[in-house]
C-alpha positions as CSV (number, residue, x, y, z in Angstrom):
1,X,50.6,191.2,109.2
2,X,49.6,189.7,105.8
3,X,51.9,187.0,104.4
4,X,52.1,187.6,100.7
5,X,55.6,186.9,99.6
6,X,58.5,184.7,100.8
7,X,60.1,187.7,102.4
8,X,57.0,188.0,104.7
9,X,57.3,184.4,105.7
10,X,61.0,184.9,106.4
11,X,60.2,187.9,108.7
12,X,57.6,185.8,110.5
13,X,60.1,183.0,110.9
14,X,62.7,185.4,112.3
15,X,60.1,186.7,114.8
16,X,59.2,183.1,115.9
17,X,62.9,182.3,116.3
18,X,63.5,185.4,118.3
19,X,60.4,184.9,120.5
20,X,60.2,181.2,121.0
21,X,63.4,179.4,120.0
22,X,66.0,181.6,121.6
23,X,64.1,181.7,124.9
24,X,63.4,178.0,125.2
25,X,66.1,176.1,123.3
26,X,68.0,175.2,126.4
27,X,65.0,173.5,128.1
28,X,65.0,169.7,128.3
29,X,61.6,169.3,126.6
30,X,62.6,171.5,123.6
31,X,63.3,168.6,121.2
32,X,59.8,167.2,121.8
33,X,58.3,170.7,121.3
34,X,60.1,171.0,117.9
35,X,59.0,167.5,116.8
36,X,55.4,168.2,117.7
37,X,55.3,171.6,116.0
38,X,57.2,170.4,112.9
39,X,54.6,167.6,112.5
40,X,51.7,170.1,113.0
41,X,53.2,172.5,110.5
42,X,53.7,169.7,107.9
43,X,50.1,168.4,108.1
44,X,48.6,170.7,105.5
45,X,51.5,170.2,103.1
46,X,51.5,167.8,100.1
47,X,53.5,164.6,100.3
48,X,56.2,165.9,98.0
49,X,56.6,169.1,100.1
50,X,56.8,167.0,103.3
51,X,59.5,164.8,101.6
52,X,61.4,168.0,100.7
53,X,61.3,169.2,104.3
54,X,62.3,165.8,105.6
55,X,65.3,165.6,103.2
56,X,66.4,169.1,104.5
57,X,66.2,167.9,108.1
58,X,68.1,164.7,107.1
59,X,70.8,166.8,105.6
60,X,71.0,168.9,108.7
61,X,71.2,165.8,110.9
62,X,74.0,164.4,108.7
63,X,76.0,167.6,109.1
64,X,75.5,167.6,112.9
65,X,76.6,163.9,113.1
66,X,79.7,164.7,111.0
67,X,80.6,167.6,113.3
68,X,80.2,165.4,116.4
69,X,82.5,162.8,114.9
70,X,85.1,165.4,114.1
71,X,84.9,166.8,117.7
72,X,85.1,163.3,119.1
73,X,88.2,162.4,117.1
74,X,89.9,165.7,118.0
75,X,91.1,166.4,114.6
76,X,90.4,165.3,111.0
77,X,92.0,162.0,110.1
78,X,94.2,162.0,107.1
79,X,92.9,159.9,104.2
80,X,94.3,156.5,104.3
81,X,96.6,155.5,101.5
82,X,94.9,153.1,99.0
83,X,95.6,149.4,99.1
84,X,98.7,148.5,97.2
85,X,98.1,147.0,93.8
86,X,99.7,143.7,93.0
87,X,102.9,144.1,91.1
88,X,102.9,147.9,91.3
89,X,105.8,148.3,93.8
90,X,108.4,148.3,91.0
91,X,107.5,149.0,87.5
92,X,110.3,148.5,85.0
93,X,110.3,150.7,82.0
94,X,111.3,147.9,79.7
95,X,109.4,144.7,79.6
96,X,111.1,141.4,78.8
97,X,109.1,140.1,75.8
98,X,112.0,137.9,74.5
99,X,110.6,135.0,76.4
100,X,107.6,134.8,74.1
101,X,109.8,134.1,71.0
102,X,111.5,131.1,72.6
103,X,110.1,127.6,71.9
104,X,108.9,125.6,74.9
105,X,111.9,123.3,75.6
106,X,110.7,121.8,78.8
107,X,111.4,118.2,77.8
108,X,114.8,118.7,76.3
109,X,115.6,117.2,72.9
110,X,113.3,114.2,73.3
111,X,109.6,115.3,73.7
112,X,108.5,111.7,74.4
113,X,110.7,111.4,77.5
114,X,108.8,113.7,79.9
115,X,108.9,111.3,82.9
């Protein structure tokens, strides 16, 4: 079977999955088998192509870890409310700005008598 287009490669991949993977995926040494063959398949690729494959595998790994965490917790946790912001509990609609117009009378009528 000549491999000319991407559809041919997809058909070959489906045959490999049907023949090898479905028959042997439950065996204990299957992960080592996959690692060995993934490495052997990637040897002729360029470094950029290997990085692309690796990022795809990393994304798959992250998805599986997320699924495991969700299974372990039993259900999705609701998002926690954000931390309260200082002074945001009661916001008055009208600000008291009259204090800014008053002079500083901390010392009474005699400014020299502060002690």
